[in-house]
Every structure is written in C-alpha cells, then in structure tokens.
C-alpha positions as CSV (number, residue, x, y, z in Angstrom):
1,M,55.4,249.2,125.6
2,K,54.9,251.4,122.5
3,K,52.8,254.0,124.3
4,K,55.0,256.9,125.5
5,P,54.3,258.4,128.9
6,I,53.7,262.2,128.9
7,V,55.9,264.4,131.2
8,A,54.6,267.8,132.0
9,L,57.0,270.6,132.8
10,I,54.9,273.4,134.5
11,Y,56.4,276.8,135.1
12,D,55.6,279.9,137.0
13,F,56.6,282.9,134.8
14,D,57.8,285.9,136.8
15,G,61.1,285.1,138.5
16,T,61.2,281.7,137.0
17,L,61.6,282.1,133.3
18,S,62.0,285.9,133.5
19,P,64.1,287.9,136.0
20,G,61.3,290.4,136.6
21,N,57.5,290.9,136.7
22,M,56.1,290.9,133.2
23,Q,54.5,294.3,133.7
24,E,58.0,295.8,134.1
25,F,59.0,295.3,130.4
26,G,57.0,298.0,128.8
27,F,53.6,298.5,130.5
28,I,54.8,300.3,133.6
29,Q,57.1,302.6,131.6
30,A,54.2,303.4,129.2
31,I,52.1,304.7,132.1
32,G,54.9,306.9,133.3
33,S,55.8,304.9,136.4
34,T,58.7,302.9,137.7
35,P,58.4,299.3,138.9
36,E,59.0,300.4,142.5
37,E,56.2,303.0,142.3
38,F,53.7,300.7,140.6
39,W,54.1,297.9,143.1
40,R,54.0,300.2,146.0
41,M,50.7,301.5,144.8
42,S,49.4,298.0,144.1
43,D,50.4,296.9,147.6
44,S,48.8,300.0,149.0
45,I,45.4,299.1,147.4
46,A,45.7,295.5,148.7
47,I,46.6,296.4,152.2
48,G,44.2,299.4,152.4
49,Q,41.2,297.3,151.1
50,D,42.3,293.9,152.5
51,A,42.1,292.8,149.0
52,S,43.7,290.3,146.7
53,N,47.2,291.3,145.5
54,V,46.4,290.0,142.1
55,L,43.1,291.9,141.7
56,S,44.8,295.0,143.1
57,Y,47.5,295.0,140.4
58,M,44.9,294.4,137.7
59,K,42.8,297.2,139.0
60,L,45.9,299.5,139.1
61,M,46.8,298.5,135.5
62,F,43.2,299.3,134.4
63,D,43.1,302.7,136.3
64,E,46.5,303.9,135.2
65,A,46.1,302.9,131.6
66,H,42.8,304.9,131.4
67,K,44.4,307.8,133.2
68,Q,47.3,308.0,130.7
69,G,44.9,307.4,127.7
70,I,46.6,304.1,126.9
71,P,44.1,301.5,125.4
72,L,44.2,298.4,127.5
73,R,43.6,295.9,124.7
74,R,44.6,292.3,124.2
75,D,46.9,293.1,121.2
76,E,48.5,296.0,123.1
77,L,49.3,293.7,126.1
78,R,50.7,291.1,123.7
79,R,53.0,293.8,122.3
80,F,54.4,294.5,125.8
81,G,55.1,290.7,126.0
82,A,57.4,290.9,123.1
83,H,59.9,292.9,125.3
84,I,60.0,290.4,128.2
85,E,63.6,289.6,129.3
86,L,64.3,285.9,129.8
87,F,66.8,284.0,131.8
88,P,69.8,282.5,130.0
89,G,69.0,279.6,127.8
90,V,65.2,279.9,128.0
91,R,64.6,280.3,124.3
92,E,66.5,277.1,123.5
93,W,65.4,275.1,126.6
94,F,62.2,273.7,125.3
95,S,63.6,272.1,122.2
96,M,66.5,270.6,124.2
97,V,64.1,269.0,126.7
98,N,61.8,267.8,124.0
99,E,64.6,266.2,122.1
100,Y,66.0,264.6,125.2
101,G,62.5,263.3,126.1
102,A,61.9,261.9,122.6
103,A,65.3,260.1,122.7
104,H,64.5,258.6,126.1
105,G,61.0,257.3,125.5
106,V,58.7,260.0,126.8
107,R,56.7,262.8,125.3
108,V,57.3,266.2,126.9
109,E,54.7,269.0,127.3
110,H,55.3,272.5,128.7
111,Y,52.7,274.5,130.6
112,I,52.6,278.0,132.2
113,N,50.9,278.4,135.6
114,S,51.2,282.1,136.5
115,S,49.7,284.9,138.6
116,G,50.6,287.2,135.7
117,L,48.6,288.0,132.6
118,K,47.9,285.5,129.9
119,E,47.7,288.3,127.2
120,I,51.3,289.5,128.0
121,I,52.7,285.9,128.1
122,E,51.0,285.2,124.7
123,G,53.1,288.0,123.2
124,S,56.3,286.7,124.6
125,P,59.0,285.1,122.4
126,I,58.3,281.6,123.9
127,A,54.5,281.6,123.8
128,S,54.3,279.0,121.1
129,E,56.3,276.5,123.2
130,F,53.4,275.9,125.7
131,K,50.7,273.3,125.4
132,H,48.5,275.7,127.5
133,I,49.0,279.0,129.4
134,F,47.1,279.2,132.7
135,A,47.2,282.8,133.9
136,G,45.2,285.8,134.8
137,S,43.1,287.6,132.1
138,F,40.8,290.6,131.5
139,I,37.2,290.6,130.1
140,Y,37.0,292.7,127.0
141,D,34.1,294.8,125.7
142,E,32.8,294.9,122.1
143,E,35.5,297.5,121.3
144,G,38.2,295.2,122.5
145,E,38.9,297.3,125.6
146,A,39.5,295.6,129.0
147,E,36.6,296.3,131.3
148,W,36.9,293.9,134.2
149,P,39.2,291.1,135.5
150,G,38.1,287.8,134.0
151,I,40.5,285.5,135.8
152,A,42.7,286.3,138.8
153,V,45.2,283.6,139.7
154,D,46.6,283.7,143.3
155,Y,48.8,281.2,145.0
156,T,45.9,278.9,145.9
157,A,44.1,279.3,142.6
158,K,47.2,278.0,140.9
159,T,46.7,274.5,142.4
160,Q,43.5,273.9,140.5
161,F,45.4,274.1,137.2
162,L,47.6,271.2,138.3
163,F,44.5,269.0,138.5
164,K,43.3,270.3,135.1
165,I,46.7,269.5,133.5
166,S,46.5,266.0,135.1
167,K,43.0,265.4,133.6
168,G,43.7,267.1,130.2
169,I,41.3,270.0,130.8
170,F,42.4,273.2,129.0
171,S,39.8,275.6,130.2
172,S,40.2,278.0,133.1
173,R,36.3,278.2,133.4
174,D,35.6,274.5,133.7
175,N,34.8,273.6,137.3
176,K,32.9,270.4,136.7
177,R,35.3,268.0,135.1
178,V,38.2,269.1,137.2
179,N,36.3,268.0,140.3
180,A,35.0,264.7,138.8
181,S,36.6,261.6,140.3
182,V,39.0,259.9,137.8
183,D,41.1,256.8,138.6
184,D,44.8,257.5,138.6
185,D,45.5,255.2,135.7
186,K,42.9,257.1,133.6
187,K,44.5,260.5,134.1
188,R,46.2,261.9,131.1
189,I,49.2,263.0,133.1
190,P,49.7,261.6,136.7
191,F,51.2,263.9,139.2
192,S,54.3,261.6,139.3
193,H,55.0,262.7,135.8
194,M,55.0,266.4,136.6
195,I,57.9,268.7,137.1
196,Y,57.1,272.0,138.6
197,F,59.3,275.1,138.4
198,G,58.8,278.1,140.7
199,D,60.8,280.8,142.5
200,G,58.9,281.9,145.6
201,E,56.1,281.7,148.1
202,T,53.3,282.0,145.7
203,D,54.5,278.6,144.2
204,V,54.6,276.7,147.5
205,P,51.1,275.2,147.4
206,C,51.8,273.8,143.9
207,M,55.3,272.7,144.8
208,K,53.9,270.9,147.9
209,I,51.0,269.2,146.0
210,V,53.3,267.9,143.2
211,G,55.7,266.5,145.7
212,M,53.0,264.9,147.8
213,F,51.7,263.0,144.9
214,G,55.0,261.7,143.6
215,G,56.1,264.4,141.3
216,N,59.1,266.7,141.5
217,S,59.3,270.4,142.3
218,I,62.3,272.6,141.5
219,A,63.0,276.1,143.1
220,V,64.9,278.3,140.7
221,Y,66.6,281.5,141.6
222,N,68.3,284.5,139.8
223,P,72.0,283.7,140.2
224,E,72.7,287.4,140.6
225,S,70.6,287.7,143.7
226,D,71.8,286.4,147.1
227,K,68.3,287.1,148.5
228,K,66.6,284.9,145.7
229,R,69.2,282.1,146.3
230,A,68.5,282.2,150.0
231,A,64.8,281.9,149.5
232,A,65.2,278.9,147.2
233,M,67.5,277.2,149.6
234,K,65.0,277.8,152.4
235,L,62.3,276.0,150.3
236,K,64.6,273.1,149.8
237,R,65.5,272.9,153.6
238,Q,61.8,273.0,154.4
239,G,61.1,270.1,152.0
240,R,58.9,272.2,149.8
241,V,61.1,271.2,146.8
242,A,63.4,268.4,146.0
243,F,65.9,270.6,144.1
244,A,67.1,274.2,144.1
245,T,69.0,275.5,141.1
246,P,70.0,278.7,139.4
247,A,67.6,280.0,136.8
248,V,70.0,279.2,134.0
249,F,68.5,276.9,131.3
250,T,71.4,276.2,129.0
251,K,72.5,272.7,128.0
252,D,75.3,272.6,130.5
253,S,73.1,273.9,133.4
254,R,72.2,272.2,136.6
255,A,68.5,272.7,135.6
256,F,68.9,270.6,132.5
257,Q,70.9,268.0,134.3
258,V,68.1,267.6,137.0
259,V,65.3,267.5,134.4
260,C,67.1,264.8,132.3
261,A,67.6,262.7,135.5
262,I,63.8,263.1,136.4
263,I,62.8,262.1,132.9
264,D,65.0,259.0,133.1
265,K,63.4,258.0,136.4
266,I,59.8,258.6,135.1
267,R,60.5,256.5,132.1
268,A,62.1,253.7,134.2
269,D,59.2,253.7,136.7
270,Y,56.7,253.6,133.8
271,V,58.4,250.5,132.2
272,V,58.6,248.8,135.6
273,D,54.9,249.4,136.3
274,R,53.9,248.2,132.8
275,L,56.0,245.0,133.2
276,A,54.4,244.4,136.7
277,K,50.9,244.6,135.2
278,L,51.8,242.3,132.3
279,A,52.9,239.7,134.9
280,D,49.5,239.7,136.6
C-alpha cells in the first residue's frame, strides 16, 4: 500500500485558467491591432481557405509580426506570456491541490493541453507548475526567428496528448510509443486518475474520452459571462462533463471542493483495487 497513485489534472489554457486568449495580453497590441480585428482576420483566412483555425492564427501572427518589424522569437513570445491575466486563485491553486493530494495519499501532477502557443505559456507566471506543456509551437531558424508552424493543436489533436500523459510520454513528436498497446495496469496514469478542465467546444473530444474511460471532466466558465456559463451548463446537460463550475480557483471555491472529492474517490478506489488483488 506504500505506492501512491498519480492523479493528473489536465487543463486547457485560454478560457480555463485565463479569461482571454493568450495572444491578447501583449502580442496583438504589439502589432497594432485589437483582439476583435485579429480574430476576425484569422477567421477570414480559415474560412476563405477552408483551413485549420489554429494554422490560420499562427500564419496571421507570423505575417503581422513581420509586417510590423517585430521579431517573432521564442524569448519574445515568452515575454508576452508574463502579462497573461489569470482567473482568481490560479497562482495558489497548484500548491493547494498538491498539498491536499499529499495529505490524502496521492501524488498530483499538472499538465497543459492547449491549442495556444507553448512559448507564450512558458513565459506565464505559472509555467513551472506543470509537469509538461502540450501546445502549439513554431519551428525556428538558426537566427532564432520563427519560420514555420512546428506543432498545431486543434480539438482532435488534443486527444492524443491524453494518451501520452497516460503512458508517460512527454514528446509531441512521438507517434510510435503512443500507439503501442499497453495493459491498463502498466500505464503510468490510467484515465480513471485524470481530471480534465476545459471551457468550450474545442475541449469536448478530450472531455468525452476522459469520461468514457472512468475519469472526470469539469467545464469551467468565466463567472462574469452569462454566455460562458450557459455553454458550460449545456456541456453538463449533454453529459460531456460531470461538473460545471465557475473559473474561480481559491480554497473556498467549488472547483477546489470538486477536485478534493475526486481525489478522495480515486484514492479509495485505488485502495479497494489493491486489497482485492491481494485477496486473490
């Protein structure tokens, strides 16, 4: 009974931990645009070319940065990340959950699974809290300038990272080990030990998969937006998630209450399973 089960908390970023899209906290302003203008141009590219929304916004970032003479470098993107606004309690959330897990017999790990940019998230105040950040990224030339999309993460691409987390694979490129057959009891983190946080439609495939395999999905919403609340409640009504809660991450929040209860259940199920095996 000495071995502690690992519980993975997996988060979308935009709209989940932050009230806006990460490009809106410095980059869009630097290119002389507004969020509304930027996303309208991005959508226009996607619709006009019948292209990926993610690749469209990455192309627009690339084009507009060069047009304005702004170097699109990894360190520059990280600097933008330092200005990301976070929902209430997010900065303290990780240590609170870690402490609760340790006191109740589990090890907690945190992961990002985002359609945003890894470089910006790496510059955020909470980057060090994550075991791994799965997100989009550029390819950089010898001068350190972005020259091409390296990883584009859309709503279906996100699902592959759940399987990588389960198997302990921390490479976005790896496509061999993630497809290799592994017995459930040999997986580093079974799906039943996952808690997925998301805010919208791009998270639905991940929410559904986690729930189907015994884990728990939580829809969070900006408490200041009736539209966001309605979207989260719709996900709950449709059975996409087990819980819907405001994106408030303080110690007295519903989100913390829900996660603590799930951790308790995971630990209890783990102990029961181990006892059942010892009795064989």
